[in-house]
N, C-alpha and C positions, 0 to 999 in steps of 0.2 A: 456187758459193755464195759470196757476199761476206761475209767474216767481220766486216766493220765493221757490217753490217746484221743480224748475228745475235748471239745471246747465247752467245758462245763463250769469254768471259773467265772462267776458273776461279775467280778471286778473288771474283766476285760472289755465289757460293753457298758458304757455309762448309761445308755438308754434303758437297758434291761435292769440296771441297778435301782432305778427310781421306782419305788413301789406304788401301788394303787392308793389314791387318796382315801383317808379314813376320817372318822369323826374326831380323831386326836392327832393333829399334825405333828405334835411333839414326838410321836412314836413311829414316824415313817423311817424305816431303816435304809439309809443310803450308804452302802459299804464302799470304801475306797482303799485301794492299795497304798495310797499315800497318806492315809489318815486313820491309823489304827484306833485312835482315841474316839473315833466317831461312834463307837459302841458304848460310850460313857453315858449316853442319853437314854439308855433302855429302862431307867427307873424314872417314874413320873416325879416332877417337882411337887413340893407339898401343896402348891396352889391348885393342882389338878384334882379332879374327883378321885376317890380311892381306887387303886388298881385292883382288878379282879384277881382271884387266886388262880394259880395255874391248873388246879384240878376242877375249877368251874368252867368246863369246856364251852358251854353256851355263852357265858359272859365274856370269856376270852375271845371267842370268835366274833361276837358282836362288837367288841371294843377295837380289836386290832385287825380283823379280817372281814370288814363289812362287804356285802354283795356289791358287785360293780353295777352301776346304773346301766340300763338298756341291754343287759345281758341276762339270759335265762339260765338258771342253774339246772344241770342234768342230775347231779347227785353230789352228796357231801359225805365225808367220813372223817372220824377222829381216831387216831391210833396212838397208843403210848407204848414205848419200848423201855423196859427196865434194863439199864446198862449196868452190868456187874463187872468187877475186876478190871476197872478202867485201864490201869497201868499195865495189865497183862495182855490186853487185846492186841491182835496183830495190827500192822500199820494200816491196813484197809479192812474195814469190818462192815458187814451188812446186818441190818435188823431183820426181824421176821417180815414175811410178806403179808400184806393186808389188801383189801379190795375196795375200790370206789368206782362207781359207774361201770362195773363189770371188768375193770382193768386191774391187773396186779400192780402193787406199789411196795416200795421198801425204802428204808433210810440208809444212805451210804455215809459211813463215819470214818474220819481219819483222826485218831486220837492224838497223833503227833503232828498233825497238820499236813496239808497237801500243798506243796510249793510255798508254804509260809510256816516255817518251823516254830515261830513264836505264837502261833494261833492254832486253835482247833478248827476242823472243817466238817461241816454237815451238808449233805445234799439229799434231795428227793430224786429218786429214779424209778423207772418202771421195774416191775418185779418179774419179768420174763426169765431172768437169770441166764443160764447158758443157752437156753432156747431163744433165738432171736425173735422179736415180734414180727407179725406179718409186715410185708413190704410197705403196704399203704396205711399201716397203723399210725394213729396219732390221738392225742388227748390234750385239750386246752385246760390247764389247771391253774387255779389261784390257790396258793398254799402258804402255810406258816409253820415254821419249826420253832418249838419252845423247849429249851433246856432248863429243867428246874430241879430243885433239891428234893430228894425222895421223902424227906421228913418234914420239910417246911415249904409248901407250894407257893408261899409268897415271895420266895427267892427264885427268880428266873431271868432268862435272856430270851428274847424272841426276835425273829426276822421274818419278813414276808416277801413274796415275789410272785410274778406271773410267768408262765412259760408254756410254749407249745411243745409238748413232748412227742418225739417221733422216733422211728427206728434208728435214725442216724444221730439224733440229738436227744438221748434218752435220760439225761440227768441234768439237774440245774440246782443251784444252791449257793452256798456261802463259803468261800475259801477262808475268809477271816471272820468266822462266826463269832469267836470270842478270844480274848487274850488268855493264854495258858495261866499266867500268873494270877489273873483275875479270878478264874474259876476255882483255882486251888488255894487262893488266899484264905487264911484262917478266918478272916472276917470279910465276907462278901459285901461290898458296897455299904460298909458300916454295920451290917448285921453281926450277930455273935457266933456265926457258923459259916463254913465254906459252902459254895454252890455244889461242888462235887465232894460229897461227904462219905468217908469210909470207902473210897474208891467206887462209889456208886452214884448214879444220877438217873433221871428220867428224861426221855426225849419224846415229846408229843408232836405228832404231825397232824395238821389240819389240812385237808385236801378238799377243794371244791372244783368239780369238773363242770365246765360251762358248755352249753350247746353252741355249735358253730354253724349258724345258718348260711354263712357265705363261704365257708371252707377255707378262709384265709386269716382267721383270728390269730394274731401274734405270729404270723407266717414270716419267715426270713427270706422267702422267695428264691432260695437256692434250689436249682433244678426244677423250678416251677414251670409247668407246661400248660399254657393258656388253652390250647386246643383240647387237651385231654380233660381239663377241669371244666371248661365251659362250652366246648364245641366251636369256639371262635378264636381269632388271632388278632393281634394289634398291629400297629404301624410303627416303623422305626422313626426315631427323631433324628433329623439331619443336623441339628444344631439348635435351632429355635423354631422348629416347625410343629411344636405341640399344639398350637392353635389350629394349624391346618389339619393335623391328625384328628382333632376333636370334630371339626366340621365334616371331614370326609367320612368318619364313622357314622355321624348322624345322617348324612345323605345316603350312605350305603344301606343303613338299616331301615331307611324309608323305602320299602320294597317297590312302590310304584315309581319312585325316582330311578331306582336301579334298573327297572324294566325299561323305562324311557331311554336311559343311556344306552342300554343294550340294543335298542331299536335303531340307533344311528348307524347308517351304512359305513362299514369300515373294511369291506372284504378285499378291496383292491390294494395293490402295492402303494399307490399314491396316497390312499386314505390311511395306510398303516405307517405313514412317515413318522419319524421320531418327534416332529414338531406338532403332530396332531394331538391336541389335548383330549379330544373326545375318545380317540382310540386308546390313549394311555390311561384314561379314566376307566374304560372298559376292562383293560388288562388288570388294573388295580383291583377293581371290584371282583373280577373272576378269581384273582389270587387270594383275596380275602375269603372267598367261598371255599377254595380248595387247598390252600397252603396249610402246612402243619406248623410253620414258623411265622414270626412277624414279617410283614411285607414292607419292602422299601418303597419310599415315595420319590426316589431319585428320578425315575423315568418321567413321572408326572410333572415334577417341578422343572425338569429340563424342557419338556414340551411347552410349559408356560413361558419359557424364555428367561427364567430366573437365573441370576448369577449368584455367586457366593454371598454377596451382601444381602440379598433378599432371603437367603437361607438362614442367615444368622441375625435377622431382624424380625421381631414379632410385629405382624401387620394387623390391621383392623379386620376382624372377622366379618363384619357386615359388608365392608367394601369388597372383600374377597368373594363372599357369597354372591353378591350382586353381579360382579364381573363374570364369575364362573357361570351363573345362570344366563347372562346375556350371550356369552360365547356358545353355550350349549343350545340355546334357543335358535341362534342363527344356523347352527349345524343341523337342527331338526327340521328346518323348513323344507317342505316338499317330501318329507319322509312319514313313516307310520307314526312317528312320535311328535308330529307337528302339534303345537298347542298343548302338549302333555304337561309341560312345566307350568304354563299359565293356568291351566285347569286345576292344578294341584296347589300352587303357592299364591295366586293372585286374588286379592280381595278388592273391594271398592269402597271408597269413602267420598262423602260429599262435603265440599267447602261452601258455606252459604253466608249471605248477608240478607237479613230479613227485617224489613221495616216494621216498627212497632205500631205506628199510627195510620199507616196506609197499606193497602194490599199490594205490596211489591217485594219480590225476592229475586236476588241474583245468586246463582249457584253454578258450580261445575263439579262433575264427577270424575274422580281420578283413580287409577289403579295403584295398588301398593303390593310389593312383594314381601315386605316385612315391616315391622313397626318398631320405632325407637321410643322407649318409655322412660319417663323420669323415675329415678330412684330416690334422689334427694327430696325430702319433704313428703314422700309417700311411704306408707307402711305396708302396703300390699298391692297385689296385681289390680284389684278393683279400684284402689285409690289412684293408681296410675292412669287407668282408663277414664275415671271421672275427671282427672286433670286434663287428659287428652281432649275430651269433648266439652271442656268447660266453655261456657258462653261468655263472650265479651260484649259489653254494651257500649255502643258508640253514641255519645251524646255531647252536648255542650260544644266546645270548639272542635270536637272530633266527630261531628255528625257526618253521615254518609250522604253523598250526592246521588240521589236516586233519579234515574232518567225520567223526566216528565213530572217529578214531584219536588225537585230541589233538595235542600239539605233536610235530612230526616234522622230522628233517633232510630237506631237499628241494633239488631243483635247479630254478632259475628261468631261463627263457630264451625266445628267439624262434627259430622255424624257419620256412622258407618252404614253403608248400603248392604254390604255382605262381607262375610269372613271366609277365607279359603279353607279347603280341606285340611291343609297343613299350615299351621300358623306359626311363623317364626317371630319371636319377640326378642328384640335386642334391648337389654337393660343398660341404661346409661350409668355404668359403674365408674366411668372416667369422665371427669368434668374439669373445666378450667376454674381455678381458684384465684379470684382477683386479689385476695389478700396476700397469698403466697406467690402470685405471679407465676403459676405453674399448673400443669395438669396434675390432678390428684385423683386417687381412687376413693370412691364412696363405699365405705364398708358398713353403712347403716343396715339395720335389720329390715328385711323386705320379704314378706311372706307370699307364697303362691300355692294354690291348692292342687291336689292331684286330679280333681275334676272341677272344671270351671264353666260357668254359664256366661256366654257372651251376649245373650239377647238384650240385656238392659242398655247396651251401647249401640243398638241398631235403630235406624230411622223407623218411624211409625209405619212408613209405606213399604218397608223391606219385606221380602218374602220369608215368612216364618212357618212355612208348611212343614219343615223339618226342624227339630230342636237344634239350637246352636250350643249344645253341650260338648265340651272338649276334654279329652283325656291327655294327661301329661305323658309325653313320649320321651322327652329328653331334657336334661339339665346340663348345660355346658358351664363349667366352673373355672374361675381364675383364682389361683392362690398366690398371694404375694402382693406387691405394689406395682406402680407404673414402671419402675426401672428394673425390677427383678421379680420374676414370678414364673408360674407354670400353669398350663391349661390341661384339663382333662374333662371327661364327660361321663355322665350317668345316662344310660339309654336303655329303653325297653324294647327288645327286638320283636316280641310277639304281643298280640292282643292280650291284655289282662295278664301278661307274664311278669316275671321278675325283672328288676333293674340289674344292670351290669355296669361295672366301672371300667371305662376304656382309658387307660393311662399309658399313652404311647404304645410300647410293644407288649404291655401286660393287660390282660382282661381278667377281671375277677367278678364274682357275684357280689351283690350289694343289697342291703335292706332298704326299705322305703325311708327309714329315718336317715340313713347315710346319703341317700339320693336327694331327699327333699328337705327335711328339717335342718340337717347339718349345714345346708347351703343357703339358709336365709340371711346369714351374716349377723351383724349386731354384736352386742357385748357377750363376752363369755359368761356362762352361768356359774354361780358359786358352786364349789364342790364338783365341778365338771371333771371330765377325764384329764384335763390339763392340770388339775390340782389347785385351781384358784381362780382369781378374777382376771388374770392376765395370761396371755399366750404369746409364744415366740414365733415370729414369721420365719419359716424354714429357709427362706431365700435371702432375706436381709439380715437375719439373726437379731432383729430388734423386737422388743417386747411391746405389747399393745393390749389395751382392754377390749379391743374389737377383733373379731375373727377376720383373718385375711383371706380365708377361702369362702367364696360366695358365688352365686349364680350370676352370669353375665348374659346368658342367652337361654331362652326356653323354647321348646318345641311342643306344640299341642296339636292333636289330631282330632278332628270332628268325630263324635261318637258314631254317627250314622255312616261314616265313611271309613271306619277302622278296617273292615275286611277288604276294602278297595285299596287303601293306602298300604296296609300291611298284609299282602297276600302270603299264602304258604310259599316256602322257599322253592318247592317243586314247580310252582307256577311262574317263577321268574327264571327263565332259561337264557344263558348267554348265546350270542350268535355262534353258529356252527363252526365258523373258521377260527374262533378265538381259542377253544381248547386244542384244536389241531395245531395252530401256530405255536402256542406255548409248549405243546408236547414236542414239536420239532426243535424248539430252542433248548428244551431240557435234554433232548437227545444229543444236540450239538455240544452242549456243556459237558455231558457225559463222555462224548467222543474226545473233547479236548482234555478232559481229566485223564482218560485212558492214554491219550497221546503223551501227556506229561509224564505218566508213569513209565511209558516205554520210550521216552525221548532218547535215552542212552543207546538205543538200538538203531536209531534213525539219524539221518542227516539231510540238510537242505541242499539241493542241487539246482543252480540257476542255468537254464538252457536257452541260449540265443540261437536264432536261425537267420538265414539270409532275408527272410520276410521281415523280421524285426529291423534289420539294418536298412532295408529299403523304405521302411515306414518312418525311420527316424529323421528328425530335422535339426539335430543339434550337433555338438562336438563329440569326438570319440566315436566308438563303434555303435554302442547303444546306451541307453540310460540305466546303468546297473543299479544305481542308488536312488531312483525315483520312487514316488509313493507306491505302496504295495498293491494297488488295484491294477493288476496286469491286464485284466479284461477291458478296462476303459481305454487303454492306450495300446494300439497295435504294435508300437515300438518296444513295449515292455517285454523282457524275457519271462518265460514261465518258470515258476518255482515249484519243484517237486520234492515231496517228503519221501525219501527212499531208504530202504535198509542199507546199512553200511556194508553189509556182506554181499550186496548185489554185484555181479561181475560186469565188466565193461560190455561184454557181449549181450548180457541180459538188459543192461541199461540202454544200449543202442536199439534193441528190439522194442523196449518200452517206449522210447521216444518216437520211434517209427509209428507205433500204434497210436500214440497220442496225437501225432501230427498227420496221420493218414499218409505216411510216406513208405517207400520201398526200403526195407532194412539194408539191402545191398547197395543202395545209392546214397547213403549218408555215413559220415564218420565223425567222431567227436574230436575236437581240439581243446586242449586245456588252456584256460585263460590265466594270465599272470598280471600282477601289478608291476608296471615299470617304475623306475625311479622318478620319472617326470610326472607321475600321477595318473597316467593313462592305463587302460586295461585292454590288452591285445592278445590274440591267439599266439601260443608259443610253439607247440608241436602237436601232431595228432596222437591220439591214444591207440597204439597198435597192439596192445596186449589184451586179448579178449578174456583171459582168465583172471586178470587183475581185478581186485575188488575196488569199489568206489572209495572206501576208506584208505586203502593202500595208495590209490592214485592221488587222492587229496593230500595225504601225508608226504608223498614223494614230489609232487609237481606243483600243487597250487600254493598261492601266497597265503601265509598265515593270517588269521583274524579277518579274512575277507570272504570266507565260505568257499565252496567248490563251484567254480563257474566254467561252463563249457559252451563252445561255439560248435554248432552242428553243420558241418560242410555238406553241401548237396551237389550231386553230379547227374549225368545221364548215361544211357546205354549207347554203345556203338551199333553198327549195322548187324553185327553178329550177336547182339544182345548182351555183351559184356559191359560192366560198368567202366566208364572212362574217367580215370583220375589223371588230370593234367600233370601232376607232379611226377607220376611214373613215366609219362610220355616224354617229358623234358629230361629226365635224369638217366633214362636207359633207352637203347643200349650204347649211345654215343659217348656218354660221360665216362671218363676214366674213374677208376676206384683205387683207393689206397687201403690195404688191409680190409677190403670189403666195404669200406665207407666211401660215400661220394664226397669229394672235396667241396668246401664251402663255395668256391667260385663256380662250381658246376651244379650245385644243389638248387633246384627251382625254389622261388620264394612266392608266397601268397600275398597279393596286394589287393587292398580294398579301395574301390573307386567311389568318389563323391562328386556330384555335379552341383555347382553353384549356378542357379538360374537367376540371372539379373532381373528379368522381367517380373518373375513371381517373388523375387526376394526371399529365396529359401535354398537350403542345402538339402540334398536328397541322396541317400545311398543308392547306387545302381548295380552293385554286384562285386564279385571278386574275380581276379585273373591270376594266372601264374606266369612269371617272367624269369628269365635267367639273370643272375647277378651281373653278367657281362653285357646284357642288353643296355642300350643307352636310354636316357629319359625320353628322347624324341621317339623311341620305338613304342612308347605307350600310346602314341596317337592312333595306330592301326586298331588295336583292341577297343579303344575308346570310341572311335568313329563307328566301328561295327556294332558295339553295344548300343550306342545312341541312334544308330541308323542315320548318321549325318553324311553329307556329301564328302567325298574325298577332297582333300585340300583345305578343309575348314581349319582356320587358324585357332589354336588352342593356347591357353595359358595354364601352366601346370604348377601346383604348389604341394609341398608336403605338409600335412597336418601333424606337426611334431607333438604339440599339446594345444589346449584350448586357446592359449594366448600367445602361441609361437607358430606362425604360419610362414614357411620359407619358400620363395620361388625356386623352382628346379631348373638347373642348367641343362639345356637340351642335349648337349654333346657329352655330358658326363655319364659314365656308366652308373647303373643302379648301385653297384658295389661302392664306387667312388662317392656316390651320394649317401652311403650308409643306409640304404634301404634294406629292410629285413622282413622276415615273416610277420604279418599282421599290420604292417604300416599302411597308412591311409594317404592316398593321393587325391587331391581335389583339383578339378579342372573346370574351366569355363570358356565360353566362346570369347575370342578376342574382339573388343569393341573398337570400331573406328571412332574418330572424333565426332562426325555427324551423328552416329548411333548414340554415343554417350550424351550428346547435346539434346537429342530427341527425348531420351529417357529423363534427363534432368528437367526438361520442359514440362513433362507430365507430373513429376514430383521432385521437389528439391531435397527431400529427406532420404532418398534411396542410396544404397551402397552400390558402387559400380564395379568393385573388385572383391574377390573372395576375402583378402585380408581385412578390408573395411567391414565386411559383413561378419567375419569372425570376431572382430573387435566389438561390433554391436552385440553379438550373442553373449560375449563375456560380460558386458556391462548392461545386459538387458534386464529391465524390470517391467512388470505389468502393473499399470496404474488404472484404477477405476475413477472415472470422472462423473460427477453429479452436478446438476444445475444448482447454483446457489440461490438464484432468483429466477423468476419467469423471464424468458427472452423478450426482446422488443417485439412489438406487434407485427413488425415487418418481416420477422423471421418465421417461416412456416416449416414445420417438420412433416416429412412424408407420412402417409398413413401406415401405421404399424411400426414406425421407427421409434426406438427407445432413446430418450434423451440422457439415460444413464448408460455408459459404455466403458469398456475396458480395452486398452490398447497397449502395445509394447513400446517402451521408450528406452533410451540409453542413459545410464547414470551420467554420462559425459554431456548430454544434451544441455545447451544453455537455454536461457529464457526464450530466445527467438526460435530455437529449434523446437522447444516444447510447444510454443504457440503455433508454429507451422504445422506440426503433426496433428495437433488437436483440431486446427482449422481445416486441414485436409479431410479428417474423418467427419467433422460436422458438415462440411460441404457435400459429403456423399449422402447425407440423410436429411438435409434440409435445403431450403432455398430462401433467398439468393445465397451464393457462396459467401462463406465467412472470411472476413479479412483478419489475418493473424494479429494485426495491430489493435484489433478491437476485443481482444480476449484478456481477461484478468483472472488470476487464480488465487485460491485461499486454501491453506492447510486445514486438516480435519482433526478434531478431538476424537481420539480413538475410543474413549469411554462413552461420551454422550452422542457422538456422531454429528456434533454441531461445528459451525465454522470457528476457526481458531485465529489465524493470522493471515493477512493479505500478503501475497508474495510480491516483493518489489523487483522490478526489472533493473538489475545492476550488473556492472561488468564483473565477470567471474562467477555469476550465479549459475549453478548447474543443478540437475535433478538430484545428484547426491547431496548437495548442500541443502536443498529444499526438503527432501523427504527423510534423509538419514542424518543430517546435521554434521556431515564431515566437512572439514576445512574451516570451521568456525564462521560460517556465513552470517553476516551481521544480523544478530537477533533471531536467526532461524536454527540455532543449534538444536539437535534432537532432544526431545523430552519424552518421558515414558507415556505421556498422555497424547502424543501426536501419532496419528496413523501414518504408517510408512508405505502404504500402497493406495492412498486415496487423496483426491484433490477436488475441491469445488471449482467450477468454472462459471464465468459470467460473460455473456455476449453484450458488449457495451454499445451504446448508440454513438459513441465517439471513440477516438483512438486513445491509447494510454497517454500519448503526448498531450492531447487536449485535456485529458483527465487531470493531469498534474496542474493545470491552470484553474481547476475547480476545487471546491471544498465540500466535503460531505457534511450535511446538517441533518441530525436526527430530530425530527419534530414529533411530539406526542400530541395528537389531536383529541381534545376533550369534547366529545359530541353530545354528551348528555350529563350536564352538570360536571361533577368530577368523578362520577361512578363508572364511566365507560371510557377506556383509553384505546386509541388506535395509533400505532407507531408507523412513521414513514421516514425512509432515508432518501434525502434529496441531494443531488449534485448541482451545486450552484457556482457560477463563476465567482472567483475570489474577489473580484472588484465590484460585484453586484451589491445591491441593498436588499433589505428584507421585503421590499415590495415584490421582488422577483421570487423570493421564497414563497410568498403568498400565492403568486401566480402559478407556480409549479405545484403547490399543495392543492390548489383548486382543481388542477387537472388530475392529480393522483387520487384525490379523495372524492372527486365528482361533486364538488360543493356548488350549490346554486348561487347565482350572482347576488341575491339579496342577503345570503349568509356571508359571502366574501366581504361585502361592504361593511359588515359589523364585526370582522375578525380582529383579534389582537394577539400579539406574541408576548410572552414574558419568560424571563430567564430564572432558572432555579438551581440552587446549590444546597446540598445537605437537607433536602426537603423543606427549604425556605425560599420564598420569593426574593430574588436578588434585585431585579428591576424589570419594569415594563419596557419592551423593545419597540421603538417607533419604526415605521416602515422605511425610514431613511437610515436605519442603523446599518453599518457596514458588515458584510459577511466575513471579511477577512479578520475583523476585530474579535470574532467569536472565540471564546476559550473552549477548547475541546472537552474540558471536564465539566462544563455547564450543561444542564438539560434545558431544552426549549419546549415550552408548551404553547399550543395554539387553542384559542377558544373563541366562541361567539360572545361578544360583550352582552351581559344580561340587560334586559330591557329597563330594569329599574335604575340602572346607572345613567340612563338618558334623562332621568328626572333629578339628577344631582343638583342641589341648590346650595352653593357655597355660603350664601347669605344666611341660610337657615342653619349652617354649621355642618352640612353634609361633607363627607370626605371618603376617600378610598383607603382601606386599611388592608395590610397583608395578614393572611391567616395561615396558621400551621397546625399540624396534628402532632401530639406527643403522648408518650406513655409515662405517667408518674412524674417525670421531671422534664423541663424543656430541652435538655440535652439529648433526650431519646426521641428525636423526631421520626416521623414516618408518614407514608401516604402522600397524596397530591396537595401541595399548598395552593392557595388561590387568593384572588383579590376580591374584597367585599366592600359594599357601600354601607357606611355607617351614617344613619340619618340623625340630624340634630334633634335633641329633646325626645328621642324615642326610647321608651323603657325597654329593658333588655328582654322582657317576656315577649314583646312583639318582634324584637330583633331575632330571637331564637326561631320564630316561625319562618322568617325569611332565610335564616341560615339552613333550616331543614330543606327548604325549597331549593336553595342555591347548591347544596351538596348532594341532594337526592337521597339523603339518609332520613328514614322516617320510622314511625312507630316505636316499638320497644328499643330498637337499636339506637335511635336518636336519644331516647330518654336516658340511656346509660352514659351519655357524654356529659362531662363537666367542662365548664367554660371558664377561661381565665384571661387576664391581661398579662402578656409576657413583655416586661419592660425592655425596650430597645431590641426585642427579638433575640436577646442574648441567651446562650445555652444555660448559663448557671444563675440566671435571675430567678428570684422567687415568684412563683405564680400568684397573682392577685385574683382570687376566686370571685366570680360574678354571681350576684343574686338577681332574681327576676325584676326587682325594682330599680336596678342600677341603670344609669343613663350613660352610655358609652362615650358619647361626644363630649361629655364633661369630664371624663376620667382618662381617656387615651392621650398619651403624649405623642409628639410628632413622629417618633420612630417605633412606637409600640406595636406589637402584634396581638391579634386575638388567637388564643390557643384553645384547641379542642382536645381535651384529655380523654383518651380511650385506648384500650389494648390494641397492640399491633398484631392483627390477625396473620400477617405474613412474616412474622419475626423469624430470623435465622433461616430464611429460604435458601441462602447460599450454602448452608450446612445440610440441607435436606436432599435426599435422593428423589428422583422422579417418583410420581405416584405409582401405586401397585398396578401391575398390568399383566394380562395373559394374552399371548400372541395368538 
């Protein structure tokens, strides 16, 4: 192996340069290209123990090359090479071959240096020489090279390294082993002789070959093949989906879960939809079984309905697991897999309250799918379970009110009734730190066993006929901190098998130590593999005394259920259709690959027929540039991939076969792009031997592909094809030099009918006319085609382009009207005034003339309407009618036209008919799908203004977050004109202390008072009369009570930026005694300082001479906050309710009535659980 052509220079990789920790840190050799003097520390300072002699091999090895902890040595060897005639050696020299662990080794020496002329270079390399080692050969070696004086072994330089030697990377060592001047100096490092003496020296190699149980020790993973090495493949990371990959691998390797997923019916096309998460999970699992490469999760996340923001955000694994289980459970109902997940993952726990002094117990049994266990304060899994079932004693003021026994001392706790076959344990590695005001990762040491007994945590009455011993199946690991980290998993695919590490797209073998002990967390051990008491977080690059990689989820499987949960792979078969479908997709991919390779031989040809024209309802001949799904729209032309060398004759025969037509009765016309943007037939292709490529190059428009219209005809009585162009041009037409003059050459004209009643355009066919014919001569063929009575009055228009429709003058010839091949003539019945009036009476939004309808088509947009709120009770939709609908509108429609068209549609699906004046519209946020801005009825408002923001419509300019094809609608109980006389009041009803909020939007006359607000709130919230009598309103701003609103308060005086709360006046306020010093005080919630308010403020009765300990009990009842959550609240007086006043903290013996000033507030200090909600995305979801 040529070292000059290989990456053998240690200096190029800083990670490889750092040598293994030894008992003498002063002699760890870290070689740097930028620091030649780093070799100056190779001699121990006098304070260190005496250095061993270079010829004391055992002492040298023990001092400078100690065995690596946790690695087993396969073999060791020491070899010394006597270097003679140093200065005469060639530039590249090899030492003799020696053996270690059955492998040949030798020393590679560059006396003049290798890429570093001021240094000498030594390397260790395999000794296969000219014979290359076997392709799969490798050896993991810890080695040391020692250069020493042949006469004085106390003079030496040594360096150590670790390396995985392979056939491709067969040498490793030190480019800057030592400075030339240093080794040849007359006095080496103060000694009385040089290191290289008389052109001789000795080089001793210490080689220790280590066993590699996982096969990846010091692996660089270049060309690593997971399938080949482990029989399994990984999952690709889309950005931040490593947490998803870990969970999916865990579920996949739970064979019973995989079998249950395979049992979900997905054989039909509908069940195989891209949005079916069950089907996509089946596909993913099957690909993990069969693929040779890492599998993508794109299909699965797309079926979840995830967008890029979810792909690049790390989500909560427990939440994801629960949502996925819930979705799969619903899909398994009524199938062979029904209840399979519950049988596998669900355990039962009992929450109880048990009286101490009387025979009374209240309990309920609940299911659990997984358990969240505390890590902070717990050293092990058993500690967490002891904490989980810890019993709380309710006594003193906290006694339990037992039915029939009054207040009693009681014990409150949780005990387990059963544990599931597969136990998912979520370790709470992330917790809120009140001191730092942030979520923090808990890196404390937390031990978990390979085999664990759950029976101590079961109720005495639980069924223990089978032991509750659990075997560790999986350890899901997080490395890093809250803001930057990585997820991977250690999983055991088989019963009593080995662990494997699943790290995104890479799968490797792992030892029990790597899977279990290394993920306990806690402090780094001294002299660990990191070299000290600190380690560096690979994701934040920060140093810490605690390991950043630790378990956050454990998967245990019950010992007696191992064979059921982890069946043999052959026993878990995918549904039959799955391999077949994937094989078809692979074949299609292979076909497309082959097509790409042969693309230069083929071309696309678009073929339109008269059937396409007759099915089309728009402008121009057919929709050439519409979406590619031609099968979905009968107007779409077919696209064929054909050889460029195919002749026109063969092409015509091919089209005849495809369309089941007679080849003698069709002929192709080449289509061209006209300057006005239309695409029309230009002339027939009459050269049967011309190739498609030649025709495209000669006739078709560049950059638009080759487009053809296939004209169709019929046979005459004698059986010959009838081509009207031939009948019109011969024999009566004169010729000049064999060519028919333009005025005698028949022209092909396409006819469209505008149906006023149906409000649509429709192609009806083509005819041939002489250029000398008059426009009025078109009436005959049109009446014949439509089978209308003779004398029917027509209106004729030429469709020049989509926005240019010109009436035709009846007495002008077609030549004078500039009609040519491929032009389109649109016709309609002429409407009398009474006929037009009758149509207008049915619908005021119809087009009465073709130009009007063409204008509508040009400006047509399709808008989806959804109800913003439920309609009034008087409006009833017909059975089966959908209140979400999509209708065509014109960009030019004003607000009244919009209301009219929506009202006409709604009236067709509900009763009574909807008055357009009672409709109101709101724009839609494209990202969230929520209401954005109410559309105002103003002069000049059009659909273009509303949806597209053109014209600068006041405040409704287009924003990227606004949907351009959606609106919300409301059916109002009053007209918009009446609505303008009312004010919308948003009232938040507090129906249970301050813990439950219900919002209502009320429309109140502007001149009304709050008594009318109360009356309407009573109707909307169904409040009983006794509650209404005790209701009050108060106004809130910045989470502080601004003032109490009397029922006589004017609605019009309300500030729209204020919040209005309604609540039932607490009964205790009826006992207010001003003589005793009672008073009402405003209360607010804040976090750390009064400027950071949050939550629902409220009014509270402060009683005279009441100590604050008793006041707190009433505050707990008033707020509905109880137990430990209430105990964490601190209370203070906030002077004047000012943001920056200093809180005066309250003790239990304080008397508020004597301390509170007239404008002071009571502050409740506790964290804002809803902080930054405006920055958060919606919770994780799977559709």
